[in-house]
PDB file of N, CA, C and O in Angstrom:
ATOM      1  N   MET A   1      -8.671   4.305   9.178  1.00  0.00           N
ATOM      2  CA  MET A   1      -8.633   3.540  10.221  1.00  0.00           C
ATOM      3  C   MET A   1      -8.714   4.310  11.526  1.00  0.00           C
ATOM      4  O   MET A   1      -7.783   5.027  11.893  1.00  0.00           O
ATOM      5  N   GLY A   2      -9.860   4.156  12.244  1.00  0.00           N
ATOM      6  CA  GLY A   2     -10.215   4.840  13.532  1.00  0.00           C
ATOM      7  C   GLY A   2      -9.898   6.419  13.690  1.00  0.00           C
ATOM      8  O   GLY A   2      -9.882   7.054  12.636  1.00  0.00           O
ATOM      9  N   ALA A   3      -9.679   7.029  14.731  1.00  0.00           N
ATOM     10  CA  ALA A   3      -9.549   8.542  14.655  1.00  0.00           C
ATOM     11  C   ALA A   3      -7.992   8.822  14.834  1.00  0.00           C
ATOM     12  O   ALA A   3      -7.669   9.982  15.087  1.00  0.00           O
ATOM     13  N   ALA A   4      -7.096   7.944  14.732  1.00  0.00           N
ATOM     14  CA  ALA A   4      -5.640   8.293  14.703  1.00  0.00           C
ATOM     15  C   ALA A   4      -5.159   8.396  13.434  1.00  0.00           C
ATOM     16  O   ALA A   4      -5.800   7.902  12.506  1.00  0.00           O
ATOM     17  N   GLN A   5      -4.058   9.001  13.240  1.00  0.00           N
ATOM     18  CA  GLN A   5      -3.136   9.063  11.924  1.00  0.00           C
ATOM     19  C   GLN A   5      -2.655   7.728  11.775  1.00  0.00           C
ATOM     20  O   GLN A   5      -2.391   7.023  12.749  1.00  0.00           O
ATOM     21  N   VAL A   6      -2.519   7.318  10.474  1.00  0.00           N
ATOM     22  CA  VAL A   6      -1.983   6.016  10.114  1.00  0.00           C
ATOM     23  C   VAL A   6      -0.766   6.265   9.270  1.00  0.00           C
ATOM     24  O   VAL A   6      -0.548   7.225   8.531  1.00  0.00           O
ATOM     25  N   GLN A   7       0.179   4.946   9.586  1.00  0.00           N
ATOM     26  CA  GLN A   7       1.362   4.906   8.809  1.00  0.00           C
ATOM     27  C   GLN A   7       1.255   3.651   7.955  1.00  0.00           C
ATOM     28  O   GLN A   7       0.557   2.707   8.325  1.00  0.00           O
ATOM     29  N   ILE A   8       1.948   3.631   6.808  1.00  0.00           N
ATOM     30  CA  ILE A   8       2.075   2.359   5.974  1.00  0.00           C
ATOM     31  C   ILE A   8       3.592   1.937   6.101  1.00  0.00           C
ATOM     32  O   ILE A   8       4.576   2.668   5.986  1.00  0.00           O
ATOM     33  N   LEU A   9       3.548   0.621   6.359  1.00  0.00           N
ATOM     34  CA  LEU A   9       4.951  -0.103   6.627  1.00  0.00           C
ATOM     35  C   LEU A   9       5.157  -1.287   5.595  1.00  0.00           C
ATOM     36  O   LEU A   9       4.238  -2.012   5.214  1.00  0.00           O
ATOM     37  N   LYS A  10       6.384  -1.387   5.219  1.00  0.00           N
ATOM     38  CA  LYS A  10       6.831  -2.617   4.576  1.00  0.00           C
ATOM     39  C   LYS A  10       7.814  -3.170   5.401  1.00  0.00           C
ATOM     40  O   LYS A  10       8.920  -2.629   5.424  1.00  0.00           O
ATOM     41  N   ALA A  11       7.552  -4.346   6.212  1.00  0.00           N
ATOM     42  CA  ALA A  11       8.154  -5.068   7.261  1.00  0.00           C
ATOM     43  C   ALA A  11       8.426  -3.961   8.392  1.00  0.00           C
ATOM     44  O   ALA A  11       7.410  -3.618   8.997  1.00  0.00           O
ATOM     45  N   ASP A  12       9.466  -3.428   8.728  1.00  0.00           N
ATOM     46  CA  ASP A  12       9.820  -2.510   9.672  1.00  0.00           C
ATOM     47  C   ASP A  12      10.228  -0.894   9.031  1.00  0.00           C
ATOM     48  O   ASP A  12      10.678   0.039   9.696  1.00  0.00           O
ATOM     49  N   GLU A  13       9.965  -0.896   7.757  1.00  0.00           N
ATOM     50  CA  GLU A  13      10.373   0.337   7.056  1.00  0.00           C
ATOM     51  C   GLU A  13       9.196   1.229   6.898  1.00  0.00           C
ATOM     52  O   GLU A  13       8.228   0.768   6.293  1.00  0.00           O
ATOM     53  N   VAL A  14       9.145   2.387   7.336  1.00  0.00           N
ATOM     54  CA  VAL A  14       8.015   3.174   7.100  1.00  0.00           C
ATOM     55  C   VAL A  14       8.009   3.716   5.663  1.00  0.00           C
ATOM     56  O   VAL A  14       9.053   4.243   5.282  1.00  0.00           O
ATOM     57  N   LEU A  15       6.926   3.652   4.781  1.00  0.00           N
ATOM     58  CA  LEU A  15       6.945   4.028   3.560  1.00  0.00           C
ATOM     59  C   LEU A  15       6.411   5.605   3.437  1.00  0.00           C
ATOM     60  O   LEU A  15       5.394   6.007   4.002  1.00  0.00           O
ATOM     61  N   TYR A  16       7.123   6.278   2.747  1.00  0.00           N
ATOM     62  CA  TYR A  16       6.629   7.772   2.607  1.00  0.00           C
ATOM     63  C   TYR A  16       5.943   8.084   1.343  1.00  0.00           C
ATOM     64  O   TYR A  16       6.303   7.579   0.279  1.00  0.00           O
ATOM     65  N   LYS A  17       4.793   9.051   1.457  1.00  0.00           N
ATOM     66  CA  LYS A  17       4.015   9.111   0.392  1.00  0.00           C
ATOM     67  C   LYS A  17       4.740   9.946  -0.660  1.00  0.00           C
ATOM     68  O   LYS A  17       5.368  10.939  -0.291  1.00  0.00           O
ATOM     69  N   LEU A  18       4.688   9.586  -2.016  1.00  0.00           N
ATOM     70  CA  LEU A  18       5.263  10.104  -3.113  1.00  0.00           C
ATOM     71  C   LEU A  18       4.828  11.504  -3.370  1.00  0.00           C
ATOM     72  O   LEU A  18       5.621  12.260  -3.931  1.00  0.00           O
ATOM     73  N   ASP A  19       3.557  11.958  -2.988  1.00  0.00           N
ATOM     74  CA  ASP A  19       3.153  13.380  -3.255  1.00  0.00           C
ATOM     75  C   ASP A  19       3.706  14.356  -2.308  1.00  0.00           C
ATOM     76  O   ASP A  19       3.958  15.478  -2.749  1.00  0.00           O
ATOM     77  N   ASN A  20       3.923  14.105  -1.117  1.00  0.00           N
ATOM     78  CA  ASN A  20       4.536  15.145  -0.177  1.00  0.00           C
ATOM     79  C   ASN A  20       5.682  14.680   0.870  1.00  0.00           C
ATOM     80  O   ASN A  20       6.210  15.371   1.741  1.00  0.00           O
ATOM     81  N   LYS A  21       5.927  13.308   0.546  1.00  0.00           N
ATOM     82  CA  LYS A  21       6.951  12.911   1.443  1.00  0.00           C
ATOM     83  C   LYS A  21       6.436  12.776   3.023  1.00  0.00           C
ATOM     84  O   LYS A  21       7.175  12.645   3.999  1.00  0.00           O
ATOM     85  N   GLY A  22       5.200  12.832   3.027  1.00  0.00           N
ATOM     86  CA  GLY A  22       4.821  12.710   4.483  1.00  0.00           C
ATOM     87  C   GLY A  22       4.708  11.150   4.819  1.00  0.00           C
ATOM     88  O   GLY A  22       4.771  10.239   3.992  1.00  0.00           O
ATOM     89  N   VAL A  23       4.530  11.029   6.175  1.00  0.00           N
ATOM     90  CA  VAL A  23       4.414   9.584   6.806  1.00  0.00           C
ATOM     91  C   VAL A  23       2.988   9.341   7.241  1.00  0.00           C
ATOM     92  O   VAL A  23       2.437   8.267   7.002  1.00  0.00           O
ATOM     93  N   PHE A  24       2.477  10.181   7.780  1.00  0.00           N
ATOM     94  CA  PHE A  24       0.971   9.994   8.396  1.00  0.00           C
ATOM     95  C   PHE A  24      -0.092  10.307   7.376  1.00  0.00           C
ATOM     96  O   PHE A  24      -0.084  11.272   6.612  1.00  0.00           O
ATOM     97  N   LEU A  25      -1.042   9.332   7.465  1.00  0.00           N
ATOM     98  CA  LEU A  25      -2.381   9.663   6.855  1.00  0.00           C
ATOM     99  C   LEU A  25      -3.379  10.069   7.699  1.00  0.00           C
ATOM    100  O   LEU A  25      -3.389   9.612   8.842  1.00  0.00           O
ATOM    101  N   ASN A  26      -4.334  10.947   7.301  1.00  0.00           N
ATOM    102  CA  ASN A  26      -5.353  11.543   8.200  1.00  0.00           C
ATOM    103  C   ASN A  26      -6.595  10.748   7.911  1.00  0.00           C
ATOM    104  O   ASN A  26      -6.932  10.445   6.766  1.00  0.00           O
ATOM    105  N   PRO A  27      -7.327  10.389   9.097  1.00  0.00           N
ATOM    106  CA  PRO A  27      -8.589   9.518   9.036  1.00  0.00           C
ATOM    107  C   PRO A  27      -9.491  10.113   7.903  1.00  0.00           C
ATOM    108  O   PRO A  27      -9.471  11.339   7.795  1.00  0.00           O
ATOM    109  N   GLY A  28     -10.178   9.487   7.156  1.00  0.00           N
ATOM    110  CA  GLY A  28     -11.198   9.880   6.180  1.00  0.00           C
ATOM    111  C   GLY A  28     -10.617  10.478   4.838  1.00  0.00           C
ATOM    112  O   GLY A  28     -11.399  10.893   3.982  1.00  0.00           O
ATOM    113  N   GLN A  29      -9.251  10.525   4.649  1.00  0.00           N
ATOM    114  CA  GLN A  29      -8.622  11.004   3.494  1.00  0.00           C
ATOM    115  C   GLN A  29      -8.112  10.015   2.749  1.00  0.00           C
ATOM    116  O   GLN A  29      -7.986   8.882   3.214  1.00  0.00           O
ATOM    117  N   HIS A  30      -7.716  10.370   1.347  1.00  0.00           N
ATOM    118  CA  HIS A  30      -7.107   9.577   0.523  1.00  0.00           C
ATOM    119  C   HIS A  30      -5.848   8.970   1.002  1.00  0.00           C
ATOM    120  O   HIS A  30      -5.084   9.768   1.546  1.00  0.00           O
ATOM    121  N   LEU A  31      -5.498   7.875   0.933  1.00  0.00           N
ATOM    122  CA  LEU A  31      -4.149   7.361   1.431  1.00  0.00           C
ATOM    123  C   LEU A  31      -2.944   7.801   0.901  1.00  0.00           C
ATOM    124  O   LEU A  31      -1.867   7.791   1.496  1.00  0.00           O
ATOM    125  N   GLY A  32      -3.186   8.259  -0.439  1.00  0.00           N
ATOM    126  CA  GLY A  32      -1.881   8.775  -1.059  1.00  0.00           C
ATOM    127  C   GLY A  32      -1.267   7.651  -1.798  1.00  0.00           C
ATOM    128  O   GLY A  32      -1.750   6.522  -1.883  1.00  0.00           O
ATOM    129  N   TYR A  33       0.090   8.150  -2.445  1.00  0.00           N
ATOM    130  CA  TYR A  33       0.703   7.147  -3.318  1.00  0.00           C
ATOM    131  C   TYR A  33       1.873   6.731  -2.754  1.00  0.00           C
ATOM    132  O   TYR A  33       2.537   7.567  -2.141  1.00  0.00           O
ATOM    133  N   TYR A  34       2.343   5.351  -2.857  1.00  0.00           N
ATOM    134  CA  TYR A  34       3.532   4.973  -2.296  1.00  0.00           C
ATOM    135  C   TYR A  34       4.237   4.042  -3.373  1.00  0.00           C
ATOM    136  O   TYR A  34       3.552   3.441  -4.201  1.00  0.00           O
ATOM    137  N   GLU A  35       5.485   3.946  -3.347  1.00  0.00           N
ATOM    138  CA  GLU A  35       6.184   3.227  -4.231  1.00  0.00           C
ATOM    139  C   GLU A  35       6.879   2.060  -3.472  1.00  0.00           C
ATOM    140  O   GLU A  35       7.656   2.321  -2.554  1.00  0.00           O
ATOM    141  N   VAL A  36       6.616   0.785  -3.837  1.00  0.00           N
ATOM    142  CA  VAL A  36       7.280  -0.398  -3.379  1.00  0.00           C
ATOM    143  C   VAL A  36       8.107  -0.904  -4.284  1.00  0.00           C
ATOM    144  O   VAL A  36       7.659  -1.401  -5.317  1.00  0.00           O
ATOM    145  N   THR A  37       9.615  -0.839  -3.988  1.00  0.00           N
ATOM    146  CA  THR A  37      10.509  -1.313  -4.890  1.00  0.00           C
ATOM    147  C   THR A  37      10.744  -2.661  -5.164  1.00  0.00           C
ATOM    148  O   THR A  37      11.021  -3.353  -4.184  1.00  0.00           O
ATOM    149  N   LEU A  38      10.695  -3.292  -6.430  1.00  0.00           N
ATOM    150  CA  LEU A  38      10.868  -4.564  -6.763  1.00  0.00           C
ATOM    151  C   LEU A  38      12.357  -5.063  -7.092  1.00  0.00           C
ATOM    152  O   LEU A  38      12.962  -4.230  -7.766  1.00  0.00           O
ATOM    153  N   SER A  39      12.956  -5.990  -6.844  1.00  0.00           N
ATOM    154  CA  SER A  39      14.153  -6.452  -7.165  1.00  0.00           C
ATOM    155  C   SER A  39      14.256  -6.281  -8.704  1.00  0.00           C
ATOM    156  O   SER A  39      13.218  -6.386  -9.358  1.00  0.00           O
ATOM    157  N   SER A  40      15.515  -6.007  -9.373  1.00  0.00           N
ATOM    158  CA  SER A  40      15.737  -6.082 -10.638  1.00  0.00           C
ATOM    159  C   SER A  40      15.761  -7.359 -11.146  1.00  0.00           C
ATOM    160  O   SER A  40      15.756  -7.521 -12.366  1.00  0.00           O
ATOM    161  N   PHE A  41      15.790  -8.456 -10.249  1.00  0.00           N
ATOM    162  CA  PHE A  41      15.884  -9.934 -10.743  1.00  0.00           C
ATOM    163  C   PHE A  41      14.426 -10.547 -11.131  1.00  0.00           C
ATOM    164  O   PHE A  41      14.296 -11.607 -11.743  1.00  0.00           O
ATOM    165  N   THR A  42      13.415  -9.782 -10.715  1.00  0.00           N
ATOM    166  CA  THR A  42      12.139 -10.371 -10.746  1.00  0.00           C
ATOM    167  C   THR A  42      11.041  -9.175 -11.244  1.00  0.00           C
ATOM    168  O   THR A  42      11.259  -7.978 -11.057  1.00  0.00           O
ATOM    169  N   ASP A  43       9.901  -9.668 -11.867  1.00  0.00           N
ATOM    170  CA  ASP A  43       8.950  -8.704 -12.202  1.00  0.00           C
ATOM    171  C   ASP A  43       7.895  -8.723 -11.125  1.00  0.00           C
ATOM    172  O   ASP A  43       7.040  -7.839 -11.191  1.00  0.00           O
ATOM    173  N   THR A  44       7.835  -9.511 -10.242  1.00  0.00           N
ATOM    174  CA  THR A  44       6.930  -9.758  -9.182  1.00  0.00           C
ATOM    175  C   THR A  44       7.434  -9.643  -7.752  1.00  0.00           C
ATOM    176  O   THR A  44       8.617  -9.836  -7.473  1.00  0.00           O
ATOM    177  N   LEU A  45       6.509  -9.324  -6.852  1.00  0.00           N
ATOM    178  CA  LEU A  45       6.726  -9.378  -5.502  1.00  0.00           C
ATOM    179  C   LEU A  45       5.767 -10.060  -4.657  1.00  0.00           C
ATOM    180  O   LEU A  45       4.631  -9.599  -4.768  1.00  0.00           O
ATOM    181  N   ASN A  46       5.879 -10.921  -3.931  1.00  0.00           N
ATOM    182  CA  ASN A  46       4.728 -11.475  -2.970  1.00  0.00           C
ATOM    183  C   ASN A  46       4.736 -10.479  -1.720  1.00  0.00           C
ATOM    184  O   ASN A  46       5.758 -10.310  -1.056  1.00  0.00           O
ATOM    185  N   ILE A  47       3.593  -9.864  -1.459  1.00  0.00           N
ATOM    186  CA  ILE A  47       3.374  -8.886  -0.420  1.00  0.00           C
ATOM    187  C   ILE A  47       2.900  -9.533   0.627  1.00  0.00           C
ATOM    188  O   ILE A  47       1.712  -9.853   0.626  1.00  0.00           O
ATOM    189  N   SER A  48       3.612  -9.804   1.564  1.00  0.00           N
ATOM    190  CA  SER A  48       3.112 -10.365   3.006  1.00  0.00           C
ATOM    191  C   SER A  48       3.676  -9.619   4.018  1.00  0.00           C
ATOM    192  O   SER A  48       3.338  -9.874   5.174  1.00  0.00           O
ATOM    193  N   GLN A  49       4.422  -8.799   3.810  1.00  0.00           N
ATOM    194  CA  GLN A  49       4.839  -7.709   4.889  1.00  0.00           C
ATOM    195  C   GLN A  49       4.346  -6.169   5.036  1.00  0.00           C
ATOM    196  O   GLN A  49       4.680  -5.290   5.830  1.00  0.00           O
ATOM    197  N   LEU A  50       3.512  -6.184   4.065  1.00  0.00           N
ATOM    198  CA  LEU A  50       2.879  -4.556   4.027  1.00  0.00           C
ATOM    199  C   LEU A  50       1.537  -4.602   5.046  1.00  0.00           C
ATOM    200  O   LEU A  50       0.632  -5.436   5.080  1.00  0.00           O
ATOM    201  N   LYS A  51       1.749  -3.383   5.869  1.00  0.00           N
ATOM    202  CA  LYS A  51       0.876  -3.241   6.865  1.00  0.00           C
ATOM    203  C   LYS A  51       0.520  -1.759   7.115  1.00  0.00           C
ATOM    204  O   LYS A  51       1.263  -0.865   6.708  1.00  0.00           O
ATOM    205  N   ALA A  52      -0.597  -1.511   7.771  1.00  0.00           N
ATOM    206  CA  ALA A  52      -1.005  -0.027   7.984  1.00  0.00           C
ATOM    207  C   ALA A  52      -0.840  -0.234   9.582  1.00  0.00           C
ATOM    208  O   ALA A  52      -0.926  -1.335  10.126  1.00  0.00           O
ATOM    209  N   PHE A  53      -0.583   1.017  10.270  1.00  0.00           N
ATOM    210  CA  PHE A  53      -0.480   1.242  11.497  1.00  0.00           C
ATOM    211  C   PHE A  53      -0.969   2.257  12.232  1.00  0.00           C
ATOM    212  O   PHE A  53      -0.384   3.322  12.036  1.00  0.00           O
ATOM    213  N   ASN A  54      -1.858   2.281  13.024  1.00  0.00           N
ATOM    214  CA  ASN A  54      -2.318   3.487  14.017  1.00  0.00           C
ATOM    215  C   ASN A  54      -2.089   3.087  15.433  1.00  0.00           C
ATOM    216  O   ASN A  54      -1.001   3.309  15.964  1.00  0.00           O
ATOM    217  N   SER A  55      -3.067   2.505  16.068  1.00  0.00           N
ATOM    218  CA  SER A  55      -2.684   1.968  17.538  1.00  0.00           C
ATOM    219  C   SER A  55      -2.463   0.729  17.396  1.00  0.00           C
ATOM    220  O   SER A  55      -2.188   0.146  18.445  1.00  0.00           O
ATOM    221  N   SER A  56      -2.490  -0.012  16.276  1.00  0.00           N
ATOM    222  CA  SER A  56      -2.173  -1.595  16.240  1.00  0.00           C
ATOM    223  C   SER A  56      -1.987  -1.698  14.662  1.00  0.00           C
ATOM    224  O   SER A  56      -2.415  -0.903  13.826  1.00  0.00           O
ATOM    225  N   TYR A  57      -1.165  -2.990  14.422  1.00  0.00           N
ATOM    226  CA  TYR A  57      -1.008  -3.432  13.082  1.00  0.00           C
ATOM    227  C   TYR A  57      -2.259  -3.935  12.280  1.00  0.00           C
ATOM    228  O   TYR A  57      -3.123  -4.555  12.901  1.00  0.00           O
ATOM    229  N   VAL A  58      -2.409  -3.699  10.902  1.00  0.00           N
ATOM    230  CA  VAL A  58      -3.237  -4.254  10.173  1.00  0.00           C
ATOM    231  C   VAL A  58      -2.671  -4.685   8.841  1.00  0.00           C
ATOM    232  O   VAL A  58      -2.172  -3.881   8.054  1.00  0.00           O
ATOM    233  N   ASN A  59      -2.759  -5.913   8.628  1.00  0.00           N
ATOM    234  CA  ASN A  59      -2.130  -6.420   7.444  1.00  0.00           C
ATOM    235  C   ASN A  59      -2.872  -6.175   6.131  1.00  0.00           C
ATOM    236  O   ASN A  59      -4.101  -6.225   6.080  1.00  0.00           O
ATOM    237  N   PHE A  60      -2.121  -5.913   5.090  1.00  0.00           N
ATOM    238  CA  PHE A  60      -2.731  -5.810   3.758  1.00  0.00           C
ATOM    239  C   PHE A  60      -3.075  -7.313   3.326  1.00  0.00           C
ATOM    240  O   PHE A  60      -2.385  -8.226   3.778  1.00  0.00           O
ATOM    241  N   PRO A  61      -3.965  -7.532   2.597  1.00  0.00           N
ATOM    242  CA  PRO A  61      -4.155  -8.874   1.984  1.00  0.00           C
ATOM    243  C   PRO A  61      -2.865  -9.417   1.278  1.00  0.00           C
ATOM    244  O   PRO A  61      -2.099  -8.653   0.691  1.00  0.00           O
ATOM    245  N   GLU A  62      -2.685 -10.592   1.349  1.00  0.00           N
ATOM    246  CA  GLU A  62      -1.497 -11.256   0.543  1.00  0.00           C
ATOM    247  C   GLU A  62      -1.805 -11.361  -0.901  1.00  0.00           C
ATOM    248  O   GLU A  62      -2.836 -11.875  -1.334  1.00  0.00           O
ATOM    249  N   PHE A  63      -0.744 -10.787  -1.720  1.00  0.00           N
ATOM    250  CA  PHE A  63      -1.186 -10.845  -3.186  1.00  0.00           C
ATOM    251  C   PHE A  63       0.291 -10.684  -3.865  1.00  0.00           C
ATOM    252  O   PHE A  63       1.247 -10.320  -3.179  1.00  0.00           O
ATOM    253  N   VAL A  64       0.392 -10.919  -4.978  1.00  0.00           N
ATOM    254  CA  VAL A  64       1.434 -10.996  -5.841  1.00  0.00           C
ATOM    255  C   VAL A  64       1.349  -9.544  -6.517  1.00  0.00           C
ATOM    256  O   VAL A  64       0.393  -9.259  -7.238  1.00  0.00           O
ATOM    257  N   MET A  65       2.468  -8.567  -6.237  1.00  0.00           N
ATOM    258  CA  MET A  65       2.334  -7.489  -6.893  1.00  0.00           C
ATOM    259  C   MET A  65       3.453  -7.542  -8.189  1.00  0.00           C
ATOM    260  O   MET A  65       4.523  -8.150  -8.179  1.00  0.00           O
ATOM    261  N   GLU A  66       2.950  -6.815  -9.183  1.00  0.00           N
ATOM    262  CA  GLU A  66       3.703  -7.118 -10.477  1.00  0.00           C
ATOM    263  C   GLU A  66       4.244  -5.408 -10.858  1.00  0.00           C
ATOM    264  O   GLU A  66       3.635  -4.352 -10.686  1.00  0.00           O
ATOM    265  N   ARG A  67       5.289  -5.604 -11.294  1.00  0.00           N
ATOM    266  CA  ARG A  67       5.949  -4.186 -12.091  1.00  0.00           C
ATOM    267  C   ARG A  67       4.971  -3.701 -13.070  1.00  0.00           C
ATOM    268  O   ARG A  67       4.400  -4.386 -13.918  1.00  0.00           O
ATOM    269  N   GLY A  68       4.834  -2.358 -12.845  1.00  0.00           N
ATOM    270  CA  GLY A  68       4.220  -1.542 -13.886  1.00  0.00           C
ATOM    271  C   GLY A  68       2.741  -1.582 -13.588  1.00  0.00           C
ATOM    272  O   GLY A  68       1.971  -1.275 -14.499  1.00  0.00           O
ATOM    273  N   LYS A  69       2.284  -1.911 -12.461  1.00  0.00           N
ATOM    274  CA  LYS A  69       0.827  -1.721 -12.116  1.00  0.00           C
ATOM    275  C   LYS A  69       0.647  -0.879 -10.971  1.00  0.00           C
ATOM    276  O   LYS A  69       1.604  -0.716 -10.213  1.00  0.00           O
ATOM    277  N   LEU A  70      -0.573  -0.262 -10.720  1.00  0.00           N
ATOM    278  CA  LEU A  70      -0.932   0.497  -9.720  1.00  0.00           C
ATOM    279  C   LEU A  70      -1.952  -0.219  -8.959  1.00  0.00           C
ATOM    280  O   LEU A  70      -2.969  -0.630  -9.517  1.00  0.00           O
ATOM    281  N   TYR A  71      -1.718  -0.403  -7.627  1.00  0.00           N
ATOM    282  CA  TYR A  71      -2.735  -1.087  -6.627  1.00  0.00           C
ATOM    283  C   TYR A  71      -3.367   0.036  -5.774  1.00  0.00           C
ATOM    284  O   TYR A  71      -2.739   0.887  -5.143  1.00  0.00           O
ATOM    285  N   SER A  72      -4.767  -0.102  -5.857  1.00  0.00           N
ATOM    286  CA  SER A  72      -5.476   0.787  -5.012  1.00  0.00           C
ATOM    287  C   SER A  72      -6.296  -0.169  -4.013  1.00  0.00           C
ATOM    288  O   SER A  72      -7.041  -1.103  -4.312  1.00  0.00           O
ATOM    289  N   PHE A  73      -5.957   0.319  -2.758  1.00  0.00           N
ATOM    290  CA  PHE A  73      -6.718  -0.228  -1.538  1.00  0.00           C
ATOM    291  C   PHE A  73      -7.713   0.578  -0.759  1.00  0.00           C
ATOM    292  O   PHE A  73      -7.574   1.801  -0.801  1.00  0.00           O
ATOM    293  N   LYS A  74      -8.623   0.111  -0.105  1.00  0.00           N
ATOM    294  CA  LYS A  74      -9.655   0.700   0.784  1.00  0.00           C
ATOM    295  C   LYS A  74      -9.498   0.203   2.161  1.00  0.00           C
ATOM    296  O   LYS A  74      -9.332  -1.003   2.344  1.00  0.00           O
ATOM    297  N   VAL A  75      -9.535   1.030   3.142  1.00  0.00           N
ATOM    298  CA  VAL A  75      -9.119   0.799   4.428  1.00  0.00           C
ATOM    299  C   VAL A  75     -10.380   1.092   5.367  1.00  0.00           C
ATOM    300  O   VAL A  75     -10.819   2.239   5.272  1.00  0.00           O
ATOM    301  N   ASN A  76     -10.919   0.382   6.107  1.00  0.00           N
ATOM    302  CA  ASN A  76     -11.985   0.641   7.079  1.00  0.00           C
ATOM    303  C   ASN A  76     -11.225   0.725   8.387  1.00  0.00           C
ATOM    304  O   ASN A  76      -9.999   0.758   8.486  1.00  0.00           O
ATOM    305  N   ASN A  77     -12.195   0.758   9.483  1.00  0.00           N
ATOM    306  CA  ASN A  77     -11.603   0.872  10.892  1.00  0.00           C
ATOM    307  C   ASN A  77     -10.924  -0.223  11.493  1.00  0.00           C
ATOM    308  O   ASN A  77     -10.312  -0.098  12.554  1.00  0.00           O
ATOM    309  N   THR A  78     -11.017  -1.470  10.757  1.00  0.00           N
ATOM    310  CA  THR A  78     -10.310  -2.588  11.272  1.00  0.00           C
ATOM    311  C   THR A  78      -9.370  -3.373  10.409  1.00  0.00           C
ATOM    312  O   THR A  78      -8.572  -4.162  10.915  1.00  0.00           O
ATOM    313  N   ASN A  79      -9.451  -3.168   9.075  1.00  0.00           N
ATOM    314  CA  ASN A  79      -8.893  -3.919   8.139  1.00  0.00           C
ATOM    315  C   ASN A  79      -8.701  -3.284   6.883  1.00  0.00           C
ATOM    316  O   ASN A  79      -9.355  -2.280   6.601  1.00  0.00           O
ATOM    317  N   VAL A  80      -7.761  -3.836   5.999  1.00  0.00           N
ATOM    318  CA  VAL A  80      -7.693  -3.343   4.668  1.00  0.00           C
ATOM    319  C   VAL A  80      -8.690  -4.342   3.630  1.00  0.00           C
ATOM    320  O   VAL A  80      -8.634  -5.572   3.638  1.00  0.00           O
ATOM    321  N   ILE A  81      -9.379  -3.727   2.963  1.00  0.00           N
ATOM    322  CA  ILE A  81     -10.316  -4.373   2.250  1.00  0.00           C
ATOM    323  C   ILE A  81      -9.705  -4.913   0.925  1.00  0.00           C
ATOM    324  O   ILE A  81      -9.118  -4.183   0.128  1.00  0.00           O
ATOM    325  N   ASP A  82      -9.909  -6.389   0.735  1.00  0.00           N
ATOM    326  CA  ASP A  82      -9.411  -6.714  -0.591  1.00  0.00           C
ATOM    327  C   ASP A  82     -10.487  -7.298  -1.472  1.00  0.00           C
ATOM    328  O   ASP A  82     -11.567  -7.601  -0.965  1.00  0.00           O
ATOM    329  N   PRO A  83     -10.253  -7.483  -2.805  1.00  0.00           N
ATOM    330  CA  PRO A  83      -9.118  -7.432  -3.450  1.00  0.00           C
ATOM    331  C   PRO A  83      -8.822  -5.849  -3.658  1.00  0.00           C
ATOM    332  O   PRO A  83      -9.625  -4.954  -3.396  1.00  0.00           O
ATOM    333  N   PRO A  84      -7.447  -5.671  -4.204  1.00  0.00           N
ATOM    334  CA  PRO A  84      -7.150  -4.281  -4.579  1.00  0.00           C
ATOM    335  C   PRO A  84      -7.750  -3.935  -5.909  1.00  0.00           C
ATOM    336  O   PRO A  84      -8.062  -4.871  -6.644  1.00  0.00           O
ATOM    337  N   ILE A  85      -7.938  -2.770  -6.282  1.00  0.00           N
ATOM    338  CA  ILE A  85      -8.250  -2.346  -7.669  1.00  0.00           C
ATOM    339  C   ILE A  85      -6.846  -2.302  -8.443  1.00  0.00           C
ATOM    340  O   ILE A  85      -5.931  -1.622  -7.978  1.00  0.00           O
ATOM    341  N   ILE A  86      -6.687  -3.012  -9.595  1.00  0.00           N
ATOM    342  CA  ILE A  86      -5.416  -3.031 -10.176  1.00  0.00           C
ATOM    343  C   ILE A  86      -5.438  -2.304 -11.510  1.00  0.00           C
ATOM    344  O   ILE A  86      -6.289  -2.575 -12.357  1.00  0.00           O
ATOM    345  N   THR A  87      -4.472  -1.351 -11.703  1.00  0.00           N
ATOM    346  CA  THR A  87      -4.446  -0.614 -13.118  1.00  0.00           C
ATOM    347  C   THR A  87      -3.174  -0.696 -13.762  1.00  0.00           C
ATOM    348  O   THR A  87      -2.128  -0.357 -13.208  1.00  0.00           O
ATOM    349  N   ASN A  88      -3.255  -1.179 -15.023  1.00  0.00           N
ATOM    350  CA  ASN A  88      -1.894  -1.128 -15.693  1.00  0.00           C
ATOM    351  C   ASN A  88      -1.393   0.225 -15.999  1.00  0.00           C
ATOM    352  O   ASN A  88      -2.085   1.045 -16.602  1.00  0.00           O
ATOM    353  N   LEU A  89      -0.077   0.490 -15.548  1.00  0.00           N
ATOM    354  CA  LEU A  89       0.354   1.871 -16.119  1.00  0.00           C
ATOM    355  C   LEU A  89       0.834   1.874 -17.529  1.00  0.00           C
ATOM    356  O   LEU A  89       0.945   2.944 -18.128  1.00  0.00           O
ATOM    357  N   ASN A  90       1.113   0.783 -18.069  1.00  0.00           N
ATOM    358  CA  ASN A  90       1.494   0.646 -19.511  1.00  0.00           C
ATOM    359  C   ASN A  90       0.356   0.313 -20.144  1.00  0.00           C
ATOM    360  O   ASN A  90      -0.165  -0.756 -19.825  1.00  0.00           O
ATOM    361  N   PRO A  91      -0.233   1.090 -21.100  1.00  0.00           N
ATOM    362  CA  PRO A  91      -1.556   0.903 -21.778  1.00  0.00           C
ATOM    363  C   PRO A  91      -1.407  -0.295 -22.857  1.00  0.00           C
ATOM    364  O   PRO A  91      -2.414  -0.875 -23.264  1.00  0.00           O
ATOM    365  N   LEU A  92      -0.227  -0.612 -23.263  1.00  0.00           N
ATOM    366  CA  LEU A  92      -0.145  -1.847 -24.076  1.00  0.00           C
ATOM    367  C   LEU A  92      -0.025  -3.219 -23.487  1.00  0.00           C
ATOM    368  O   LEU A  92      -0.050  -4.241 -24.172  1.00  0.00           O
ATOM    369  N   ARG A  93       0.096  -3.195 -22.296  1.00  0.00           N
ATOM    370  CA  ARG A  93      -0.101  -4.426 -21.488  1.00  0.00           C
ATOM    371  C   ARG A  93      -1.393  -4.830 -21.038  1.00  0.00           C
ATOM    372  O   ARG A  93      -2.148  -3.956 -20.611  1.00  0.00           O
ATOM    373  N   ASN A  94      -1.774  -6.050 -21.067  1.00  0.00           N
ATOM    374  CA  ASN A  94      -3.029  -6.477 -20.505  1.00  0.00           C
ATOM    375  C   ASN A  94      -3.035  -6.637 -18.970  1.00  0.00           C
ATOM    376  O   ASN A  94      -4.059  -6.998 -18.391  1.00  0.00           O
TER     377      ASN A  94
END
């Protein structure tokens, strides 16, 4: 997203990358991996608060996140491109 570093936020909480606990993503690089916690009372979460931020906020597309799946997004200079690529982490689930 542009020439500045990017942060990923859930509401007002900055998410840290799982691989190196960093906050910033450099332009043109892989975004990294993040964990979004789901409540123990449900297996889904409606993502409407996930954003990317450099000099302004860019919303992720609204979708329902399910437990046990990996979501991969592409970001260009102005928005997060949807739909995400979804991968099951449990090979026995469809």
